[in-house]
N, C-alpha and C positions, 0 to 999 in steps of 0.2 A: 460378552460380559456386561450386561446392562440390567441386572437384577437389582431393583431398588432396595431390596432387603439387605443387600451386602454393602450399600453405600455407607461411608463413615461420616463423622462430623466434619472432617477435613474436606471431604467431597462436597458436602452441603455448603461449606464456607466458600469453596472455589466457585460453585455455581452462583451463589449470591454475589460474590465479588464481580464475576464476569457480567452479570445482568446489571448491577448497579453502575459499573464503569461504562457499560454500553449506553445506558441512559445518560450518564454524565457527559460522554463525548458529544452526544447530540445537543445537550444543553449548553455546552461550552461556547458554541457560536453565538449564543444570546447573552453572554456574560456582560456585554456593554449595556444592555438594557437594565441591569440591576446593579451596575457599578458606576457611580457618578464620576465622570471625567476619566475613566480608565481607558487609555490607549485610543486606537483608531481601528476602524473596520479593516479586515484583511485585504480587501480590494484596494483601499487607500494605501496600505503598507506596501503592497506589491507595486503600485504605480510609483511610489517614492524611491524604489530601488530597482527599477527595470534594467535589464541587461539584454544582450542579443539572444539569451536563452530563455527569456521570459515568454511563455506561450501565449497564444491568443486567448482572450477572455473566455471563449466557449469551452476551452479545455477543462475548466473546473467543474463543468456540469457532470463530469464522471463521478463526482462525489455523491450524486443522487443514487445511482445503482449500488455504489460501494456501501453507503450507509444503510441502504435497504437490505442488502445481503447480510451485512454485519448484525443488523437488528434482528433479522430472522434467525440467524445463528444463535444469538444471545438468548432469545426466547426458547428456541428448541433445546439448547443444552441445559436450560433451567428445569426441564421436565423431571419429575422424580425418577423416572426410568433411566435417565442419563447420568445419575449420580456416580455409579460405579462403572460407567462405560470406559472401556480401554482407551479409546481415542480421546475422550474428553479429559481423562486423567493425564494424558501426554501433552495436550495442547491447551488445556484450560487456563493455566497460569500464563502461558505465552499470550493467549487471547486477552487476558486481563491487562498484561503489560502493553499490548498494542492499543487497547482502548484508552488506557491511562495516558500514554504518550500522544495519542491522536488528539485527545481533548487538551492535553498540555500544550501541544503545538499551536492550537488555535489561540489559547490564552497568551502564550509567550509572544506569538506574532502580533496579536492585537495590542499587547501591552508594550512591547519593546522593539517591534519591527523585525526585519530579516537580517539579524546579526548572527554571531557565532552561537549564542544561546539557542536561537531558532534552529540552526543547523544541527546542533548536538541532539536536540529533541527529535528531529525528523530522522536522523540516522538511527537513533534508538528505536523509533517506530518501524523503520525498514527492517531492522534486525529481528524484532519481535514478530512482525508480520511474515517475513520470509521463513523464519524457523517454523512457525505454526503451519504455513502453507506446505513446506516440504515434508513435514511429519504427517500432516493430514493426508496429503496426496499418497504417501506410501502406505499409511495404515488403512485408508479407505479403499484401496485398490481392490476391485473384485467384489465390493460389498453393495453394489447397486447405484443407480443414478441419483436417487434421493439422498443417499449418504454423501455423495459427491457434491450435490447442490448445497446442502446444509453446511458442510465442513470445509470443502476444498475451494469452491467458488469464491466465498467472501474473502478468504485470506490470499488467494491467488490475485484477485483484483487489487487488494490493498498492497500486497507486496510489490506488484509491478508498478503501480502508481507511485508509491513512496520511494521506490528505487530511482525512478526518473526525477521525482520532485527533489530528492536529496541533492542532485547535481545542479538543478536550477537554483536551489537555495544556496548552494556553494558559491555560485557566481554572484548572487546578490549580496552574500556576506563578504566575499573577498574583493569583488569589483563592482560596487554599486554604481549604477548609471553608466556602466561601461559598454560601449558598442564596438570596441576594438575586436578585430577578428581573432587575433592570436590566442588570448586567454580563453575566450569563449569556445573556440574550436578545440583547444586542448581539453577543456572540461567535457565537451561533447564527445570526444573520442573516449575518454574514461567512462562516460555514461553508457556509450554503446558497448564498450568492453564489459562493464558490469552487467548490463542486460544480457549479453551473450553468455557470460559465465552462469548467470542465474537460469537461463534457458537450458543450458547443458545439464545443470544440476537437476532441473525439473523435466528433463527429457523432452524438451520442446513443448511444454504445456501452453496451449493457446491462451488459457485464462491468465497467465502471467505475461504473455507477449502482448496481448491486446492493449493494456494500459500504457505500455512503453511505446508501442507504435502510435497510439493516440497522442501521447505527449510530444514525440518527435514531429508528428504531423502538425500539431498546433504551433510548434516553434517555427516550422517552415511557413505556416500560414501567416504568422505575425510579420515575417519578412522585414526584420529590422536591420539586418546586415546580410547582403546577398550571399557571401561565401558561407555564412552560418546557416542560412536558409537552405542552400544547396546541400550542405553536409547533413542537415537534419533530414531532408528528404531521402538521401542515400542511406542514412542510419535506419530510418523507418522501414525502407525496403529490405535492408540487410537483416534486421531483426525478424521481419515477417518471413523472409526466405529461410533463415536459420530454423525457425520454428517448424516450417513445413518440411524442410530437409530432415530434421531430427525425427519427426513423426514418421516419415517414409523409410528412413534408413535405420532407425532404432526403435522398432515397434515394441510395445510392452505386452507381456503375456498376461492374459486375463485368468488369474488363478485365485478363485474364491478361497477365503479362509475356512478351515474346518472348525 
């Protein structure tokens, strides 16, 4: 259902909103250049509230491929032929919400640091991204690799990373500058549990698992608290093992839509 002639004004509004907000989230990281004295760069904010769950600096390089995939999606969905597309009608406004909260997270973090406002925004981002990912993965099943790359890949990466980042932000909001093992380990266990539940819901989708494994590996590499580092390594291995096991034990049927 991708006939441009059947697209409504509301469809065109959705397409425009997604594209504009996608551009906006890219521009949000440069807000300091146009705002005199507004906040501090995210890197500075992160160092101000480091905990034992703060990952190594290289972990944030994952934003490069995430932003690239999201930008390609935003451009692709804006094509006239996609206005009445069944999948875009289901995930378009979720994508808009994800882009809005992603840009908002950058602004809130730079302006006010890693407090409860920051945590609320990134939890909303994780909810939007995960919903879009699960719907896109179901709707695009059997419709070809290109359909998967454009619609499932970007939200799978964003959902996995924002899920992991939510828990890192939780420790920064609740226990700033804390390297105590107990609270950080407790949050880490919840993060691993949330990642496992997400994987089960996504039937072991590697595109969701990879960012979570990446995050846990970066926490291990930072090595700020030995027990947390060890637990992070175990969590990374467990998430990877669960993803592989689900793929082997719960294979999906490739049934193209008629």
